[in-house]
N, C-alpha and C positions, 0 to 999 in steps of 0.2 A: 431474469425470472428467479424468484426465490426457490429454495429447496422444497418448501411446503407445497408450492404450486406444482412443481415437477413431480412430487410424490403423488399428489391427487390425480394429476393427468395420467401418470403411469397406472394407477389403480383403476381409473375409469376406462382407460384403453384396454385393460385386461378384463373388463366387465365384471369386476369383483366388488362386493360391498365391504363396508368396514367390518361387519361381523365375520364375514368369510376370511378376510385378511387377518383378523385377530386370532381366529382359530388356527390358521396355517402358520403364523409367525410366533404364536404364544405371547404376543404383546397385547396388553389391555386395550380395549376400544378407546378409552379416554386418552391414553397415551398416543395412539395412532391419530386421533383427531387433533390433539395438540401439535403433533409433528406437522400435519398438513396445514396448520395455522402458524407455523414457524415459532411455536412455543415449546422450548426444550426443557423447561423446569421440571415437568412431571417425569422426565426420563431419568432423573437422578444425577444429571450432570452432562457436560458436553461429550465426554468419552463414551458414556452409555448411549446417548442420543446417536452418536456416530455408528455404534454397533447396531442399534435398531435399524438405521437407514440401510446399512449393508444387508441386513437380514431381509428387510422388506424388498430391496432391489432384487435379491436372489429369488424370492418367491414370485415377484412380478416379472422376472426376466428383463429387468431394466438395467441401464448402464450405471453400476454402482460407483465406478471411479468418477463419473461426471457428477453424480449426486453428492458424493463426499467432497469433491472439489468445491462445489457451490456452497456446501455447508461450512467448510473451512474458511472460505472467503467471507461469508456472512459473519462468522464469529471471530475472524482474525486470529486463530490459534494454531495455524498450520506450521508455525516455526517455533512453537513452545516446546521445551524439553519434556520428556515423558514423566519426570518426577513431579513437575507442576501439574500435569493432567491427573496423575494418581492422587496427589494431595487434594486437588480440587474435588474429587469424588470420594474423599475420606478413605481411600484404599490404603494409604500409608501416611503416618504422621511425619511432619517435617521436623527433623532433629536440629535443635538450636545448639550451636557449639559455643562454649565460653572461651574467650581469648585470655590466655594467661601470660603475664610478662615475667621473665626471669630476672634475677638480680643483675645478670650480665647485660641484658637489654636495657634495663633502667640506667645502668652505669654509662652505657654508650650514649643514651639519649641526653643524660646530664652533660656529658663532654661536648656534644654538639651544641647544646644551648649556650654553654660557656664560650665556645668558639665564636658563635654568632654575636654574643654581647661584645666581644673584643673586636670583631671584624666590622660591625656596622658603623661605629664612629670613624674608623679608618677609611672605609669606602665613601662615607659622606664627605670627608675632607678631600678625597681625591676628586670626586665629582665637582665640588665647589671650585677647586683649583683649575680644572680643565674646562669649566663651563664657558668662560669667556673666549677660550681659544678655539672653540668648536665653530666650524664654518657651515652655515645652512646649506643643505643639499637641494638642488633644484627639484621641484615637485613635478612628477610625471603628469602629463595631460590625462584627464579621465578617458576611459575607453570610448564613451559616447562621442567625445570630441575627436579622438583619433579616427574613429570610424567615418566621420564626415569631413575630414580635412583633406584638401587638395593642394599638393605641392608642385609649383611650376619653376623650372630652371630657366632663368632669363637668358642664358647662353645657348639654349637649345629649344627645340619644339616638343621635348618629351614632357608629359604631364603624368605624375604618379598619384594614383587615387587609392586610399586605404579603405577597404570595405569591411563591414561586420556581418557575419553569418546570422541570418534571421532565425529566431527560435521557432519551434513547431507550436502551432495554435490550433486547437480543435474545439468546435462547438457541437454538443449533442442535444438534439431537440426531439422530444417525445411527441410526435404529431399524430400517431395512430394507436395510442394506448400507453400504459405504463410499462416500465421495465426495471429489472434489477441491474445495477451498474457498478462495476469495480474498476478503479483507475490507479495505476502506479506510475511513478516518474522514472527517469533514466537510472536512478540509483536503486530502484526496486521498492522505494518507500510508497506505501499506500496513501493516496491523497483524497480518495473518495470511495465510499462503499455504502450502498443503500439503494432505495427505490427512487426512480425518476418518474414523477407523476405525469399523467397525460396532459399535454399542453404546456409543460415546463421545459426549460433548457438549462444546461450547465456548460461553462467554458473552462478549458484547461490549457496550460501552456508550459513548455519546458525548453531548455536550451539544447537538448539532445534528442530524447525519445519520450514518447508517452505510450503506455500499454493499456489496452481496454479489454474488459470482459463484459459483453452485453448479453443479458439473459433472454431478451425478446427482440431480436435483431430487426424484425419486420415492423416494429413500432416506432423506430427512430430514423431521423435523417442526420447526416453528418456534413459539417463544413470544415474542411481541412485547409489551413493556411489561406483562408479567404475564398476558397473555391468549394461550391456545393458538389458533393460526391454522391448524394442520394442515400438510399436505404442499403445497409450492408448485408441484409439477409432476409429470411422469411419469418412470419409470425411464429413465435415459440422456439425459434432456432437460437442456440447459444453460439456466439462467435467470439474469437480472440483476435484482436487487431493491434497493430503497432505502427506508429507514425513518427517520422523524423523531419528535420528541417527541409523545406522545399517539397515535401510530399503532398500529393493531391489525390491519392488512392489508397486503398487498404494495403497494410503491410502484412 
């Protein structure tokens, strides 16, 4: 579920109109409406939009940490340094530094170039003289072949079978409405962030772990490693899940 939907739900749950919220937060009505529609341009930048969201959450007695987390996930700026955020909102100019080379540095660079000019023909001659003497090394079998190879010892009844660990595979299907969805792989890299429309589905896989943040848990069904595990929560509930190889339930 997007941060705009969460803000509107919090305002409506508090029984407050846009005009009343504008008066209490000192934020213009047009800016509040834009925030509820996930439009952050009128706020003056992401840093100011984040500040408005915290202010609104305080007035509505909503969970500001959850709202800011969803906002950061939608805009993918939670790992950006503060200097970038300040520059983005014209708070501070970015200073461009000119690189100056000293005469000593130029002299060292010239010496390196001369050494390379002398060394390259010598290296080429050495490679040419040893090329014929090189013995090809045996090529290792691909991992897929190793995983399916069975070795039998003719002198015994022992059979050794090499197996490969299956990766984790998850299919998210929006059967009961749309939802906001964020997915990261085992290295923490974001591989999906956006809305999953009602009636659509997305498949994800990784060799180790997959992490999910689902904004409307009651709207989706999950299939984990080929097994249907059903709905991970209720409508409007935000859940954080993690699945690994061989898993068939929420982590």
